[in-house]
N, C-alpha and C positions, 0 to 999 in steps of 0.2 A: 424643242419640244419631237421633236424623232428619239436624240436619247433617253427623252422619260419613257417614252412609250418600249422602246427595247429592253429600258433598265426593269421597267416594268414586267413586259414581256418574260424575261428571264426569272422574273421573281416567280411566276405565276406560275409557270413551267415548273417548277420545283414543290410545290405545296402538294403538300402533305396531310390527312387531318388520320386519328385513331377513332374517333365515336360519332354519330352522324348529329353531333352537336356542335365537333368541332367544324365541322364540312359546312354547317347554317352559318355559322361565325364567319369564315371565312366567304361564303354569300354576300354577306352583308357587309364585309370588309371591301370587299373588290364591286361589287354587281349592285350593291343600292344604290339607291338617289343620291347617297350622300359619300359614296364608294369612289375607290382610287381611279376606275374607268370611266367611272360617270363625270368626274374631277377633270377630267384631262380633255374628255367631252366639250365641255362646259369653255376648257379655254381653245380649244378648234375655233372659236371669232378671231382671235388675238392671232395667228396664224397669218404669214403675210400671202400674197395670193396666188407665187407664184410656186406656192409649198402645200397650197390646200391640196391639189390631188395627191399627192403623197401622202400625206398625214392623214387624210380622210380615209384612205387603203390599209394604213397602216392601222390604225385607232378601230376599222371591225376587224382586222383579222386580233388584234386583242381582246374586242368585246368577246367572239368568238373562241378564241384561245381558252378564255375565264370562264366563261357558260360550258363550254365539255370540259374541261377541268374539274370542275367542281360538280356537275352532272354524275363526270365518273367517281368522281371521292364518294358521294352520295349512294352511287348504285350498288357499288362495291361495300358500303355500311348496310344498308338492306340485303345483300347476300349474303354477310355474315349473320346479321341477324337470322335470318330465313332459315340458315346453320343449324345454327345453334339449339333455335327452337323444334327442328326438325330430329334432335337428337334427346330430346324431351318426352317422358311416355304425360302426354297430356291425361291419362285417365289417369293416373296414379296417386294415390290422396298425398295429400300434404301432410297427413300426420305418420310417420315409419311404422310400419306393422312389424312387431317381433314375428321371427321364424317359427311356425310348429315342429315337431318331430313327435315321436310314434307313441302308441298309449303302451302305458308296462306291460299290461297282457296281450296287447300284439306281438312285441320285443319276445315274451315269453313261447307266445304260441309258437311265431315263427320259428324260433329257438329250439322247440319241440318238434316242429315239423322240419327243419335243417336234419336235427340230429337222425329221424326217423329215417327219414326218405337216403341216407346213407347208406343203409342197407334194405334196399330196396321196396319202402312203403309207399306207396303213392296214394295223393289226397285226396277225400272222396265228400263228398257233400250231397244234404238234402233237406227238404223244405221243414219251416221250423214250426207248421202249423199240419199236424198229423192224425190219422186216426186210428186207431182203438188197434188194428191187428199187427199193424209195423211199429207201435212202440212196446204194448204187451201181448197179446195173443201169441204173437211168434216168437215169442222170446220167452215162452213158458213160464208166463203168472202164473197162479190159477185165477180161477174166477174171483176169488173173493181176498186175494192180497190188496193188504192198503191201498198200496199205490195208486189202483184203480179209484178211492176215493173220490171226491171231488175235494175233501181236507188237504187234502197230499196232493193233487193236481189241476191245475185249470181246465178242465172243459169247457168246450164251447158251445156243444150239441151232445144230448144224450140218444140213447135211442130213437128212431132202427138205427142210424149210423153214428157213432163216438166218433166226435173230432174232440180235439186238443191240442194244448201248447207241448212238444214235445218235451218230457223227463230227461231225457239222455238223449245222445250221439246215437245210443244204440239200432235206432229206428233207421237210419243210413247204413247202418252194416246189412240186415234182412233186405233191404231195397235192390242192395249188392248181390248180393245171394241170390236174389231171385232171378236177378237178370245175367249171373255171369259164373261158370263152372270156374271150380277151381283151378289150379292156382290163384287163392285170394290171398292178397297181403296191401293190406289200407291202414290208413289212417283218418278219423273222422273231427276233425274239429268243428265247435261250432257252439251259439245260444241254446240254453236250453232254459226251461220253466219248472220250480215248482211250490206251492202252497205254502209259504212259510214267513215269518214272522222275520221283517229284516232287525239285524242287532250286528254288531260287529264281527260276529262270526256264522252267520249266514245274512243270505238274500232271496227273493221273488224270482231273481234270474241268477245265473250264472253261466262260465263256458268253461267246454269239458273237451276234451280230445281223448277220443277211443284208436285203439286198433283191432285189428284182426288177421288173424293168417291161416288159411285152412289150406292142406295138401296133403297129400299120400302122408303116412305116416310121421307126422307131427307130436311131439311129447311135449311134457310139464316141461323137461331137461332144456328143449327151446325157448320157451316162454322165460325162463329165468337168465338163459342166458341173454336173451336181447332187453332185457329190465336190467339187467348187473350193466350193461356198456350204457343205457341210457342214463343208468343212476351216476355213472362217473363222468361221464360227457356233458352233463347240467351242472352236478354238481362237484365236481372234481376228481381226480385220479384214486382218493383214496378212499373214498366212500365205499360200505360196505352196504349190504343188502338182508334181507331176513324176511321169512315167507309164513304169514300166521294164516291156521286153518281159517275158513270164512264160510257163507254164506250167501248166493246170487243164483236166484233160479234160473237164468240162462248161462250161467257153468259148471261145470263136475269135473274135477273135483274146482273148489274155489278156496282165496286166499288173498287174505292184506300184504301189500309189501311197505315194510318199513325201510328205510334207510339212515345209517348212523348218520346220528347228531353233526350237521359241517361247522354247527357254531364252536361246541365244546369237544367237538372230535371224541365224543360217544363216552366223554366223561361225566356227563351230566350238566345238566345246567336247567334255564327257568324256561326257555325254549321247548326243551323236550320233557321237563318235569322233572327230573333227575333222572331219566332211565337210561337215556344216552340213544334213544332210537327216537324217530320220526315217522309215523305214518304219512304216506305221499299216495298210495292206490291200488285199488282193486281188480284181480284178476283171474284169468282160471283157464280150465279147459272146456270149448266150447260144447255144451249139453247135445246127445244127437238128438234128442227132440226139437233142437232149435233148427240141425242140421236138414231134417227129415222135412221139416213144415216150411224151410225155403228151396226144398225141390235138391238137396245135395246127397245124397248117400251116406248116412254114417260106418257103414260098413266096408268103406272105401278109403274114406278121406277122414280127416280129424283137424281138429283148431283152436286154436289158444285165444283168447280173446283179454283186451285190459283198459282200462279207462280211467281216467286221472281229472284231476279241477284246475284249469289253470290257475285262478285264484290262490290257487291254494300254493300250487308251484311257488305261484309270483311272490305269493307271501313269505315263504323259506327262504327263495332268494335274494331280496329288498330288505326282507325285515319290513314286512307291511303288517301291524299290529289292529286294523282293523278293514272288513271287509267291503265296505261302506264308500270308503276314499277311491276306490276303483270309479267310481260310476258318479263322483258329485262333480266331476268337472273341476275343479278347485287347480288353478293355472301355480299356486303355491307349490302345491303334493303337486302335479304334474312337471314341473319344471325341475326334478329333482332327478330326474330320466333321462334329461337333455342330452350328458354324457355318455348312457347308456346304449344310445342308438347309432 
């Protein structure tokens, strides 16, 4: 009997389990009513009287050892389960979610901002809901200009205080000029609104980046050089530009700027309609009336301004042929720009 107890004691001291189920099976094997330890207690009746005390002590030690050993195995299993649970984010959905990326218009806008920031421009922003003064009157728009008509502009309320959705980010320029004395060197990115029919080439809202530089002795040559730098940084070092005379109420002289077609290299293709040139922005020297309206002395300061549509640049850069794709949230379209992020 004593030999059986010692052998079982040695066996129990070596027990191991890798799962809670295995630990429970060991408990049943040794400590249940039909287990090995219980069987030795049943055989205790047949032990000689002079050995009962010694065998009884050994049996109690065996039962204590088995109980503590199996309890220790179960505790280690429970602690391991808690650690595993702690490493799991229980708030995470069971359905995998794909990672998003930046919208193509954000990619282009950020690139434009980065290019101009390298030559000293800072970003200025303003409200999308504006008044007539900052959108039109301060920018030298005559009272009968078509842009003041509700067919061209989204007016929220009319007289006595005209409130509207801004048609260009030039309103940010006037706000900065009212509060800041030159030198001023800013770019104004943002969303603008115009009352146009939605089509592949036009939308009722789009995005602009406008630029303004005002200081002493600023010339048209300065404007041309900064736009040439921008074109080559955005479309490649071999890009050429040309400036065509144009008209804007807020600049004089004014020009439209074309770049040599980066698809055909200026040889003529469907994108440039065989001309070798593609229009990308408007620009000019700030009209003295605008400077005066904003509290800047036009006899002491001069400046230039330019403005471009972000969608226009994105269309040329990524060869997108439908403006509506930028606002339809079609993942099949948007995922094409994952690699550009």
